[in-house]
C-alpha positions as CSV (number, residue, x, y, z in Angstrom):
1,M,-24.6,-8.4,-21.3
2,L,-22.1,-11.1,-18.8
3,E,-22.5,-13.5,-22.0
4,M,-21.6,-10.8,-24.1
5,T,-18.5,-9.8,-21.7
6,N,-17.2,-13.6,-21.5
7,R,-17.1,-13.3,-25.8
8,S,-15.6,-10.4,-26.1
9,S,-12.8,-11.0,-23.3
10,P,-9.4,-12.3,-24.2
11,A,-8.3,-15.7,-22.9
12,T,-5.0,-14.2,-21.9
13,F,-3.2,-10.2,-21.6
14,V,-0.1,-9.0,-22.8
15,L,1.9,-6.6,-20.4
16,L,3.9,-4.8,-22.1
17,G,5.7,-3.7,-18.8
18,F,9.2,-2.6,-19.9
19,S,9.7,-4.8,-22.7
20,A,10.4,-1.6,-24.8
21,R,13.8,-1.2,-22.5
22,P,14.9,-5.0,-22.7
23,S,18.5,-4.5,-21.5
24,L,16.5,-3.2,-18.3
25,E,14.9,-6.4,-17.7
26,P,17.5,-8.7,-16.0
27,I,19.0,-5.6,-13.9
28,L,15.1,-4.8,-12.8
29,F,14.7,-8.2,-12.0
30,M,17.3,-8.6,-9.6
31,V,16.2,-5.1,-8.0
32,V,12.8,-5.9,-7.7
33,L,13.6,-9.8,-6.4
34,V,15.9,-8.7,-3.4
35,C,13.0,-5.7,-2.9
36,Y,10.4,-8.4,-2.4
37,V,12.2,-10.7,-0.3
38,V,13.0,-7.2,1.9
39,S,9.6,-6.5,1.9
40,I,8.3,-10.2,3.0
41,L,11.1,-10.3,6.0
42,G,10.9,-7.0,7.1
43,N,7.1,-6.8,7.1
44,A,6.5,-10.5,8.4
45,T,9.4,-9.4,11.5
46,I,6.9,-6.3,12.3
47,I,4.3,-8.7,12.8
48,L,5.8,-11.3,14.4
49,V,7.6,-8.4,16.9
50,T,4.1,-6.8,17.1
51,R,2.3,-10.0,18.1
52,V,4.9,-12.0,21.2
53,D,5.8,-8.1,22.6
54,M,3.5,-7.6,25.2
55,R,4.8,-4.2,25.4
56,L,4.2,-3.7,22.0
57,H,0.0,-4.5,22.6
58,T,-1.1,-0.7,21.8
59,P,-3.1,1.2,19.2
60,M,-0.1,1.9,17.8
61,Y,1.5,-1.0,16.7
62,F,-1.8,-2.9,16.3
63,F,-2.4,-0.4,13.1
64,L,1.3,-0.9,12.5
65,A,0.8,-4.9,11.7
66,N,-2.4,-4.2,10.2
67,L,-0.3,-1.9,7.7
68,S,2.1,-4.9,7.5
69,F,0.3,-7.4,6.4
70,L,-0.9,-5.1,3.9
71,D,2.5,-4.4,2.2
72,I,3.2,-8.2,2.1
73,S,-0.2,-8.3,0.7
74,F,-0.2,-5.8,-1.9
75,T,3.3,-6.3,-2.9
76,T,2.4,-10.1,-3.7
77,S,-0.2,-9.6,-5.7
78,I,1.7,-7.8,-8.3
79,V,5.1,-8.7,-7.9
80,P,5.5,-12.4,-8.6
81,Q,3.9,-11.8,-12.2
82,L,6.2,-9.0,-12.4
83,L,9.6,-11.4,-11.7
84,V,8.1,-14.1,-14.2
85,N,7.6,-11.3,-17.1
86,L,11.2,-9.9,-16.5
87,W,12.6,-13.5,-16.2
88,G,11.4,-14.9,-20.0
89,P,10.3,-13.8,-23.3
90,Q,6.4,-14.4,-22.1
91,K,5.2,-11.3,-21.1
92,T,1.3,-12.6,-20.2
93,I,-1.1,-12.9,-17.5
94,S,-4.6,-15.3,-18.1
95,Y,-7.9,-13.4,-18.0
96,G,-8.3,-14.8,-14.6
97,G,-5.4,-13.6,-13.2
98,C,-5.1,-10.1,-14.5
99,V,-9.1,-9.6,-12.7
100,V,-7.7,-11.5,-9.7
101,Q,-4.8,-9.0,-9.9
102,F,-6.9,-5.9,-10.3
103,Y,-9.9,-6.7,-7.6
104,V,-7.0,-7.6,-5.0
105,S,-4.5,-4.3,-5.3
106,H,-7.5,-2.0,-5.8
107,W,-9.0,-3.4,-2.9
108,L,-5.7,-3.1,-0.7
109,G,-4.7,0.0,-2.4
110,A,-7.4,1.7,-1.0
111,T,-7.4,-0.3,2.1
112,E,-3.8,1.5,2.5
113,C,-5.1,5.4,2.0
114,V,-8.0,4.7,4.7
115,L,-5.6,2.9,7.3
116,L,-3.0,5.9,6.6
117,A,-5.7,8.3,7.9
118,V,-6.6,6.1,11.0
119,M,-2.9,5.8,12.0
120,S,-2.6,9.6,11.7
121,Y,-5.8,10.1,13.6
122,D,-4.1,7.7,16.5
123,R,-1.4,9.7,16.6
124,Y,-2.9,13.1,16.6
125,A,-5.4,11.2,20.2
126,A,-1.8,10.3,21.4
127,I,-0.5,13.8,21.4
128,C,-3.4,16.3,21.4
129,K,-5.4,14.3,23.8
130,P,-2.3,12.5,26.0
131,L,-4.9,11.9,28.6
132,H,-7.6,10.5,27.2
133,Y,-5.7,8.3,24.7
134,T,-6.2,5.2,26.7
135,V,-9.7,6.3,26.9
136,I,-10.3,7.5,23.1
137,M,-8.2,4.6,21.5
138,H,-9.9,1.8,23.6
139,P,-9.5,-1.6,21.9
140,Q,-13.0,-1.9,20.3
141,L,-12.7,1.5,18.4
142,C,-9.3,0.1,17.4
143,L,-11.1,-3.1,15.6
144,G,-13.9,-1.2,14.5
145,L,-11.1,1.3,12.5
146,A,-9.0,-1.5,11.1
147,F,-12.3,-3.2,9.9
148,A,-13.6,-0.3,8.4
149,S,-10.5,0.3,6.6
150,W,-10.5,-3.0,5.1
151,F,-14.2,-3.4,4.2
152,G,-14.0,0.0,2.9
153,G,-11.3,-1.0,0.3
154,L,-12.9,-4.2,-0.5
155,T,-16.4,-2.6,-1.3
156,T,-14.9,-0.1,-3.8
157,S,-12.9,-2.7,-5.2
158,M,-16.4,-4.9,-5.8
159,V,-18.1,-1.9,-7.3
160,G,-15.3,-0.7,-9.5
161,S,-13.6,-3.7,-10.8
162,T,-17.1,-5.3,-11.6
163,L,-17.9,-2.8,-13.5
164,T,-15.0,-2.8,-15.2
165,M,-14.8,-6.3,-15.6
166,L,-18.3,-6.2,-17.6
167,L,-16.8,-4.0,-20.1
168,P,-16.4,-5.4,-23.4
169,L,-12.7,-5.6,-24.6
170,C,-13.6,-6.9,-28.4
171,G,-10.6,-8.8,-28.1
172,H,-8.0,-6.2,-27.1
173,N,-5.4,-7.5,-24.7
174,H,-2.2,-5.5,-24.8
175,I,-1.5,-3.9,-21.4
176,D,0.9,-1.3,-21.5
177,H,2.2,-1.7,-18.0
178,F,3.7,-4.1,-15.8
179,F,0.4,-5.5,-13.7
180,C,-3.3,-5.0,-14.8
181,E,-4.8,-2.0,-13.5
182,M,-8.2,-0.5,-13.6
183,P,-8.0,2.4,-15.5
184,L,-6.0,0.4,-18.0
185,I,-8.2,-2.0,-18.5
186,M,-10.9,0.8,-19.6
187,Q,-9.1,2.0,-21.9
188,L,-8.9,-1.5,-23.6
189,A,-12.9,-1.4,-23.8
190,C,-14.5,-0.6,-26.9
191,V,-18.1,1.1,-25.4
192,D,-18.7,4.1,-23.7
193,T,-17.1,3.9,-20.1
194,R,-18.0,7.7,-19.1
195,L,-19.9,5.4,-15.9
196,N,-16.9,3.7,-14.8
197,E,-14.9,7.0,-15.1
198,V,-17.1,8.5,-12.8
199,E,-17.1,5.7,-10.7
200,M,-13.4,6.0,-10.3
201,Y,-13.5,9.6,-9.9
202,V,-16.0,9.7,-6.8
203,A,-13.9,6.7,-5.6
204,S,-10.7,8.7,-5.5
205,F,-12.1,11.1,-4.1
206,I,-13.2,9.3,-1.1
207,F,-10.6,6.7,-0.7
208,V,-7.3,9.3,-1.7
209,V,-8.7,13.1,-1.2
210,L,-10.5,12.7,1.8
211,P,-7.9,10.3,4.0
212,L,-5.3,12.6,2.2
213,G,-7.3,15.6,3.8
214,L,-7.6,13.9,7.4
215,I,-4.0,13.1,7.6
216,L,-3.1,17.0,6.8
217,V,-5.7,18.0,9.5
218,S,-4.2,15.7,12.2
219,Y,-0.8,16.9,11.5
220,G,-1.6,20.3,11.9
221,H,-3.2,19.8,15.5
222,I,-0.1,17.5,16.2
223,A,2.2,20.6,15.1
224,Q,0.5,23.1,16.9
225,A,0.4,20.8,20.0
226,V,4.4,19.9,19.2
227,L,5.2,23.8,19.5
228,K,3.5,24.0,22.5
229,I,5.6,21.8,24.3
230,R,8.2,24.0,26.6
231,S,11.0,21.5,26.8
232,A,13.0,20.2,23.6
233,E,13.3,16.5,25.0
234,G,8.9,16.9,25.0
235,R,9.0,18.1,21.5
236,R,11.7,15.4,20.3
237,R,9.5,12.3,21.6
238,A,6.3,13.9,20.2
239,F,8.1,14.1,16.9
240,S,9.9,10.7,17.0
241,T,6.1,9.2,18.0
242,C,5.1,10.7,14.2
243,S,8.1,11.1,12.2
244,S,8.1,7.6,11.1
245,H,4.3,7.6,10.2
246,L,4.8,11.2,8.3
247,A,7.6,9.5,6.2
248,V,5.6,6.5,4.8
249,V,2.8,8.5,4.3
250,S,5.0,11.3,2.3
251,L,6.5,7.8,-0.1
252,F,2.8,6.6,-0.3
253,Y,1.4,9.7,-1.5
254,G,3.6,11.3,-3.1
255,S,4.4,8.4,-5.4
256,I,0.7,8.4,-6.1
257,L,-0.1,11.9,-6.8
258,F,3.0,12.8,-8.7
259,M,2.2,9.9,-11.0
260,Y,-1.2,10.7,-11.5
261,L,-1.1,14.5,-11.8
262,Q,1.9,14.3,-14.8
263,P,0.7,15.3,-18.0
264,A,-0.6,13.0,-20.2
265,K,1.9,11.9,-22.5
266,S,4.1,8.6,-23.6
267,S,7.1,9.7,-22.0
268,S,5.6,10.6,-18.9
269,H,4.0,7.4,-19.5
270,E,7.0,5.5,-19.3
271,Q,8.3,7.3,-16.2
272,G,4.7,6.6,-14.7
273,K,5.8,2.8,-15.0
274,F,9.0,3.3,-12.9
275,I,7.1,5.6,-10.5
276,A,4.6,2.7,-10.0
277,L,7.2,0.0,-9.3
278,F,8.2,2.5,-6.7
279,Y,5.1,2.1,-4.7
280,T,4.0,-1.3,-5.7
281,V,7.8,-2.8,-4.7
282,A,9.9,0.1,-3.0
283,T,7.3,1.5,-0.7
284,P,6.4,-2.1,1.1
285,M,10.0,-2.8,1.3
286,L,11.2,0.6,3.3
287,N,7.8,0.8,5.3
288,P,9.4,-1.9,7.7
289,L,12.8,0.0,7.4
290,I,11.6,3.2,8.7
291,Y,9.4,1.9,11.6
292,T,12.6,-0.3,12.6
293,L,15.1,2.7,12.3
294,R,13.2,5.4,13.4
295,N,11.3,3.6,16.4
296,R,13.4,3.2,19.4
297,D,10.3,1.1,21.0
298,V,10.8,-1.5,17.9
299,K,14.6,-1.2,17.5
300,N,16.5,-1.1,20.8
301,G,13.7,-2.8,22.7
302,A,11.3,-5.5,21.3
303,L,13.9,-6.7,18.6
304,R,16.7,-7.3,20.7
305,R,14.2,-8.8,23.2
306,L,12.6,-11.0,20.5
307,L,16.5,-12.6,19.5
308,A,17.8,-12.7,22.7
309,R,14.2,-15.0,23.2
310,A,15.3,-17.0,20.1
311,W,19.4,-17.4,21.5
312,K,18.4,-18.8,24.9
313,P,17.5,-21.8,23.4
314,S,20.2,-22.5,21.1
315,A,22.4,-21.2,23.7
316,G,21.6,-23.8,26.2
317,K,22.0,-26.4,23.4
């Protein structure tokens, strides 16, 4: 089976991307490049701040550092190849590069779904069980939940991507997208893909629908707890601890659900490329901005202390 797959698999894939609108490609190149640089710098700053500032060694910022590292990895698995294809006439990616891309992007996408649900549980424990928060979210549980997120995403990627890789493509190598995505590879297959589709639907339910349901349940309990707080200052503080995460969840799940629930038409497919561009390029850039702009612990505390620490040695020279 594997030998047949190797013979029928093309040496390269053609990523059609935005080639139907060549006038947009130079503009998209600059926009994507700026977003990518800002994303790397922003997420790296979040990781650095949560690492060096002892006051941020809490479950919330531990999971935030995981999210930032995940965003760096996810956008890096897609954007460099996208920039290459936008810059020049060549729109190709090697077979090996395509396989690595859909293994990694699938892994990280599934991991983010679970990690966002874990972060919502952390916020639920902080607001609904404040007196028991440190007991509930102890370091061993935090490490276990983070490991479960990463390992769960890796497991579903290994299963789904391997089943996809084994499909004979019979020389078909044109992908009407800007990166190698598992459903699009399945469309190139020249055999029955029902087993792959069943696996994909099951995985989507486990890693998209269930985490989203857990997030909604957590925020339902959080909303009830916030409404019971009598003081306006207490409600404001409780809301501020959740607003950043809720904004990130809305961006991530909103773009994914909007893309996958739209009708399967040609115009919708073109629109889907720009939505995919949003959650692969813009969302990883916006996440650290949301957390730094809306979180006083990071914006007014940790960042200022980090800048002051970096400024003192240079000021004394």
